[in-house]
C-alpha positions in Angstrom: 55.2 20.2 -17.4 51.9 18.3 -16.7 53.7 15.4 -14.8 55.2 18.2 -12.5 51.9 19.9 -11.8 49.8 16.7 -11.4 51.5 15.7 -8.0 50.7 19.2 -6.7 47.1 19.2 -7.9 46.6 15.8 -6.3 48.0 17.0 -3.1 45.8 20.0 -2.8 42.8 17.9 -3.8 43.6 15.6 -1.0 44.0 18.4 1.4 40.8 19.9 0.4 38.9 16.5 0.8 40.5 16.0 4.2 39.2 19.3 5.4 35.8 18.4 4.2 35.8 15.1 6.0 37.1 16.8 9.2 34.0 19.2 9.0 31.7 16.3 8.3 33.0 14.3 11.3 32.4 17.3 13.5 28.8 17.4 12.1 28.3 13.7 12.7 25.3 13.0 15.1 26.0 10.9 18.2 24.7 7.4 17.3 21.3 6.4 18.8 22.1 2.8 18.3 25.6 1.0 18.8 24.6 -1.5 16.1 24.9 -0.9 12.4 21.5 -0.3 10.5 21.9 -3.5 8.3 22.2 -5.6 11.5 19.1 -4.4 13.2 16.9 -3.5 10.4 17.8 -5.3 7.3 19.3 -8.6 8.2 16.7 -9.2 10.9 14.0 -6.5 11.6 14.6 -6.0 15.3 11.3 -4.3 16.2 12.6 -3.4 19.8 15.5 -1.7 18.5 13.5 0.1 15.9 10.9 1.4 18.4 13.6 2.5 20.7 15.3 4.5 18.1 12.0 6.0 16.9 11.0 6.9 20.5 14.3 8.6 21.1 14.0 12.4 21.4 17.6 12.5 20.0 18.0 13.5 16.2 19.5 11.0 13.8 21.2 11.2 10.3 19.3 11.8 7.2 16.2 9.8 6.6 17.2 7.3 9.3 14.0 7.5 11.4 11.7 7.9 8.1 13.2 4.6 6.9 12.7 2.8 10.2 9.2 4.0 10.5 8.1 2.9 7.1 9.6 -0.6 7.9 7.9 -0.7 11.2 4.5 0.1 9.4 5.1 -2.7 7.0 5.9 -5.0 9.8 2.6 -4.1 11.7 0.5 -4.8 8.3 2.6 -7.8 7.3 4.8 -9.3 10.0 5.4 -12.5 8.4 6.6 -11.0 5.1 10.1 -9.7 5.6 10.6 -8.8 2.0 7.7 -6.3 2.1 9.4 -4.7 5.1 12.7 -4.5 3.1 10.7 -3.1 0.1 9.2 -0.5 2.3 12.7 0.7 3.7 14.5 0.6 0.2 11.6 2.6 -1.5 11.7 5.3 1.2 15.6 5.4 1.2 15.3 6.1 -2.6 12.6 8.5 -2.3 14.8 10.7 0.2 17.9 10.3 -2.0 16.1 11.5 -5.1 14.6 14.5 -3.2 17.9 15.5 -1.9 19.6 15.1 -5.3 16.8 17.3 -7.0 17.2 20.0 -4.3 21.0 19.8 -4.4 21.0 20.3 -8.2 19.1 23.4 -7.9 21.7 24.6 -5.4 24.9 23.3 -6.7 24.2 22.5 -10.3 25.1 19.1 -12.1 28.4 17.5 -12.7 30.8 15.6 -10.4 31.4 18.5 -8.0 27.5 18.9 -7.6 27.3 15.4 -6.8 29.9 15.5 -4.3 28.4 18.5 -2.5 24.8 16.8 -2.7 26.3 13.8 -1.0 28.4 15.6 1.8 26.1 18.5 2.5 22.5 17.6 1.5 22.7 14.0 2.7 25.5 13.2 4.8 27.9 10.1 4.6 26.0 8.3 7.4 23.3 7.7 5.1 25.5 5.9 2.6 27.6 4.2 5.0 24.8 2.8 7.2 22.0 2.2 4.7 22.6 2.7 1.0 25.6 0.8 0.3 25.0 -2.0 3.1 21.6 -2.8 1.7 22.9 -3.0 -1.9 22.4 0.2 -3.4 21.2 0.3 -7.0 21.0 -3.6 -7.2 18.6 -3.5 -4.3 16.5 -0.9 -6.0 16.3 -3.1 -8.9 14.6 -5.9 -6.9 11.8 -3.7 -5.6 8.4 -3.1 -7.0 7.3 0.4 -7.9 5.6 2.5 -5.2 2.1 1.7 -6.5 3.1 -2.0 -6.8 4.4 -2.2 -3.3 1.1 -0.5 -1.9 -0.9 -3.3 -3.7 1.2 -6.0 -2.1 1.0 -4.5 1.4 -2.8 -4.3 1.2 -3.0 -7.8 -0.1 -0.6 -9.0 2.7 -2.7 -7.1 5.3 -6.0 -8.6 4.3 -6.3 -10.5 7.7 -5.8 -7.2 9.9 -9.6 -6.5 10.2 -10.0 -9.9 11.8 -7.2 -9.3 14.3 -8.6 -6.1 15.1 -12.0 -7.6 15.8 -10.3 -10.3 17.9 -8.6 -7.7 20.0 -11.8 -5.9 20.4 -13.3 -9.1 22.0 -10.3 -9.6 24.3 -10.8 -5.9 25.3 -14.4 -6.4 25.9 -13.6 -9.4 28.2 -11.1 -7.5 30.0 -13.7 -4.6 30.9 -16.8 -6.8 31.4 -16.2 -10.3 32.0 -13.7 -10.5 35.0 -15.8 -12.7 37.3 -13.7 -15.9 37.1 -16.6 -18.0 38.8 -18.8 -17.1 35.8 -16.6 -16.5 32.9 -13.7 -18.4 31.2 -10.3 -16.6 30.4 -10.0 -14.8 27.3 -8.4 -17.0 24.6 -7.9 -17.2 20.9 -9.6 -20.6 20.9 -13.0 -19.1 22.2 -12.6 -15.7 20.6 -12.2 -17.2 17.1 -15.5 -19.1 17.6 -17.7 -16.0 17.6 -15.8 -13.7 15.3 -17.7 -14.6 12.1 -20.9 -13.5 13.7 -19.4 -10.2 14.7 -17.5 -9.5 11.6 -18.8 -8.0 8.3 -17.0 -10.7 6.5 -19.6 -13.6 6.8 -17.3 -16.2 5.2 -14.6 -16.0 8.0 -14.4 -19.2 10.0 -12.7 -20.3 13.2 -9.8 -22.0 11.3 -9.3 -18.7 9.2 -9.2 -16.6 12.4 -6.5 -18.9 14.1 -4.5 -18.8 10.9 -4.6 -15.0 10.8 -3.7 -14.9 14.5 -0.7 -17.1 13.8 0.5 -14.7 11.2 -0.2 -11.4 13.0 0.2 -12.2 16.8 3.5 -10.5 16.9 2.0 -7.2 15.8 -1.5 -7.5 17.1 -1.1 -5.1 20.0 0.6 -2.4 17.6 -2.3 -2.8 15.0 -5.1 -2.7 17.6 -3.5 0.7 19.1 -3.2 1.9 15.6 -6.7 1.2 14.8 -8.1 3.1 17.9 -5.7 6.1 17.1 -7.3 8.8 14.7 -5.3 10.8 12.3 -8.4 12.4 11.0 -12.3 12.2 11.5 -12.5 9.3 9.1 -9.0 7.7 9.2 -7.2 5.7 11.8 -3.4 5.2 11.9 -3.9 1.8 11.0 -5.9 2.8 7.8 -2.8 4.9 6.8 -0.4 2.1 7.5 -2.3 -0.6 5.5 -2.7 1.8 2.6 1.0 2.7 2.7 0.0 6.5 3.3 1.6 6.7 6.8 5.0 8.4 7.0 7.4 9.7 9.8 7.1 13.1 8.7 3.3 13.2 8.8 2.8 11.1 11.9 5.8 11.5 14.0 3.7 13.5 16.6 1.8 10.4 17.2 4.6 8.0 18.0 4.5 8.3 21.8 0.7 8.0 21.9 0.7 5.0 19.6 3.4 3.3 21.8 1.6 4.1 24.9 -1.7 2.6 23.6 0.3 -0.5 22.3 1.6 -1.0 25.7 -1.8 -1.0 27.1 -3.0 -3.5 24.4 -0.1 -5.7 25.3 0.0 -5.3 29.1 -3.6 -5.1 29.9 -5.5 -6.7 26.9 -3.3 -9.6 26.0 -2.0 -10.0 29.4 -5.6 -10.8 30.3 -5.5 -13.7 27.9 -5.0 -17.3 28.8 -2.0 -17.4 26.5 0.2 -15.4 28.6 3.0 -15.3 26.2 1.1 -13.0 23.8 1.2 -10.2 26.1 4.8 -10.8 27.3 6.2 -11.1 23.7 4.5 -7.9 22.6 5.8 -6.1 25.6 9.3 -7.0 24.8 9.1 -5.0 21.6 8.3 -1.7 23.0 10.5 1.0 24.5 10.0 2.0 28.1 6.8 4.1 28.3 3.8 4.4 30.4 0.5 2.7 29.2 -2.3 4.9 27.9 -5.7 3.3 28.4 -7.7 2.5 25.1 -11.4 3.4 25.2 -13.6 0.1 25.6 -14.9 -1.2 22.2 -18.3 -0.5 21.2 -20.7 -3.4 20.7 -24.4 -3.5 20.4 -26.5 -5.4 22.9 -26.7 -8.4 20.8 -23.1 -8.5 20.1 -22.3 -8.1 23.8 -24.6 -10.8 24.8 -23.0 -13.2 22.2 -19.5 -12.4 23.6 -20.5 -12.9 27.2 -22.5 -16.1 26.3 -19.2 -17.5 24.5 -17.0 -17.0 27.6 -19.6 -18.2 30.2 -18.5 -21.3 31.8 -22.0 -23.0 32.2 -23.9 -22.0 28.9 -27.6 -22.0 28.8 -29.0 -22.1 25.4 -32.5 -20.2 25.0 
């Protein structure tokens, strides 16, 4: 009797699953990118593709933009550490998976059927097809530090960010105040780095250190400077939130357009004013089409402003 009923049971189960798949397919959102996630975000973190997806007004599948945003933040803080970028995205994917599973169990209960309903209704199969399984699933999670451990690694890796922000501030001052080519040299890393230790709270930083930091962070310098000048509260900038691991897409998605517009100004106007033309061009190539928004000039006291102007003066006179 069982052998006669089993084929029928399997047929009905298959029919039911086919109907579920058809409904899920109708619910599938149009793809924002024609490329698979693992290609543009995992094997190689393609900042241009990521910023374009984040800037798009079109909705995407479960946790997609959240994961990309955290990857972008890790790249801004530590552009030369691809493993940290992967850790950021993995931990965010797991956080959203666990959140959906917890909410789903309250709705559907536990067991195999509950797991199926969670995956099909709470999360959606795009998350698993595009992200979870391609990046390695549970095996990838085992390679990650804890959330607390990740934040410590992020802050350690971003230790040079303050020097980059200060150097960008010097370039910005040059753009606003030192445009007389007959009197002042062009803005450059070489000249900017010679004065940074006099302007920085870190008295031990030296020219060689600044140049090393710039080499590590130059790809994300425009993003970092724009984030440093974008406040999320009275005492905290977006860059502060990024470096401490507190920035999230849910909390800060309303700032994305502003952030990218400020970044375009930093790339186009501030870095574009430097002797090393490739800095600005490279940064612009990473941004989606968006109009620049001017960043207010940096605040230096009279002594600091005089030092910057003297450093860039073509014929220096010591007093």
